[in-house]
C-alpha positions as CSV (number, residue, x, y, z in Angstrom):
1,M,-71.1,18.8,94.0
2,N,-70.6,15.0,94.0
3,S,-67.6,12.8,94.6
4,F,-66.8,9.1,94.5
5,S,-63.8,7.0,95.6
6,T,-61.9,4.4,93.7
7,A,-58.9,2.3,94.6
8,T,-56.0,1.8,92.3
9,L,-53.9,-1.4,92.4
10,D,-50.8,-0.5,90.3
11,R,-48.2,2.3,90.3
12,Y,-49.5,3.5,86.9
13,Q,-53.1,2.8,86.1
14,F,-56.0,4.1,84.0
15,V,-59.4,3.9,85.7
16,D,-62.3,4.5,83.4
17,I,-64.6,6.9,85.3
18,S,-66.9,7.6,82.3
19,L,-70.0,5.7,83.6
20,R,-69.8,7.2,87.1
21,V,-69.5,10.7,85.7
22,R,-72.4,10.2,83.3
23,E,-74.6,8.9,86.1
24,I,-73.8,12.0,88.2
25,V,-74.6,14.3,85.2
26,S,-77.8,12.5,84.5
27,A,-78.9,12.7,88.2
28,S,-78.1,16.4,88.4
29,K,-81.0,17.3,86.1
30,V,-78.8,20.0,84.4
31,K,-79.9,20.0,80.8
32,N,-77.2,22.3,79.3
33,G,-74.1,23.5,81.0
34,L,-70.7,22.2,82.1
35,V,-69.3,19.3,84.1
36,T,-65.9,19.6,85.9
37,I,-64.1,16.4,86.8
38,S,-61.2,16.9,89.2
39,V,-58.8,15.0,91.4
40,P,-57.1,16.9,94.4
41,Y,-53.7,15.1,94.1
42,V,-50.2,15.9,92.8
43,T,-49.7,12.4,91.6
44,A,-53.0,11.8,89.7
45,A,-54.7,13.4,86.7
46,V,-57.8,13.4,84.6
47,L,-57.5,12.5,80.9
48,I,-59.9,12.3,78.1
49,I,-58.7,9.7,75.5
50,K,-59.9,6.8,73.4
51,D,-60.2,3.6,75.3
52,E,-57.9,1.6,73.2
53,L,-55.3,-0.9,74.6
54,E,-52.5,0.2,72.3
55,L,-53.0,3.8,73.1
56,L,-53.1,3.1,76.8
57,Q,-49.9,1.1,76.5
58,N,-48.2,4.0,74.7
59,W,-49.2,6.3,77.5
60,L,-47.8,3.8,80.0
61,A,-44.5,3.6,78.1
62,F,-44.3,7.4,78.2
63,F,-44.9,7.4,82.0
64,L,-42.2,4.7,82.5
65,K,-39.7,6.6,80.4
66,N,-40.3,10.0,81.9
67,G,-40.8,8.8,85.4
68,D,-41.6,11.8,87.6
69,P,-45.2,11.5,88.7
70,Y,-45.3,15.1,89.8
71,I,-44.3,16.5,86.5
72,I,-46.5,14.1,84.5
73,S,-49.6,14.9,86.6
74,R,-49.1,18.6,86.0
75,L,-48.7,18.1,82.2
76,L,-51.9,16.0,82.1
77,G,-53.8,18.3,84.5
78,P,-55.9,17.6,87.6
79,K,-59.2,18.5,86.0
80,K,-61.2,18.6,82.8
81,V,-64.2,20.7,81.9
82,L,-66.7,19.2,79.4
83,P,-69.9,20.5,77.9
84,V,-73.3,19.0,78.9
85,R,-76.1,19.1,76.3
86,D,-79.6,17.7,76.7
87,G,-78.5,16.2,80.1
88,K,-75.5,14.3,78.6
89,V,-71.7,14.7,78.6
90,I,-70.5,15.6,75.1
91,L,-67.6,13.4,74.1
92,G,-66.5,11.8,70.8
93,D,-67.9,8.4,70.1
94,R,-64.8,6.5,71.4
95,Q,-63.6,9.0,74.0
96,H,-63.6,8.0,77.7
97,M,-62.8,9.9,80.9
98,F,-60.0,8.4,82.9
99,L,-58.5,8.9,86.3
100,V,-54.8,8.5,85.7
101,E,-52.9,7.0,88.7
102,L,-49.2,7.9,88.7
103,E,-48.1,6.7,92.2
104,G,-50.3,3.8,93.2
105,P,-51.7,1.9,94.7
106,Q,-53.9,4.5,96.4
107,K,-57.4,5.3,97.3
108,R,-58.4,8.3,95.1
109,E,-61.4,10.6,95.3
110,V,-62.9,12.1,92.1
111,T,-65.0,15.3,92.4
112,V,-67.7,16.0,89.8
113,Q,-69.5,19.4,89.6
114,V,-72.3,20.0,87.2
115,C,-73.6,23.5,86.6
């Protein structure tokens, strides 16, 4: 199991963690299996979405309108499990993995397990 830390600067923030997760999967030498990406917080989440400014702004508007970081984080979920094939995370062409900060700024730890 691996982990890495990241610092958020804003109350609501999307941190693209795709590169770090892919590096961990590649270093694991697991050819075919699963990768679990998780955050152990009640005010943060993991989200798989397209990295597109307008889409991220829509999510931000949703957060601002609905406000409660505890509820939003539970709706989004603290972890995602993705397939690994030929040593690579399987995602759509434009999909990215994000840590979603809902009560920043904070120092956050992301845990990545490949099996």
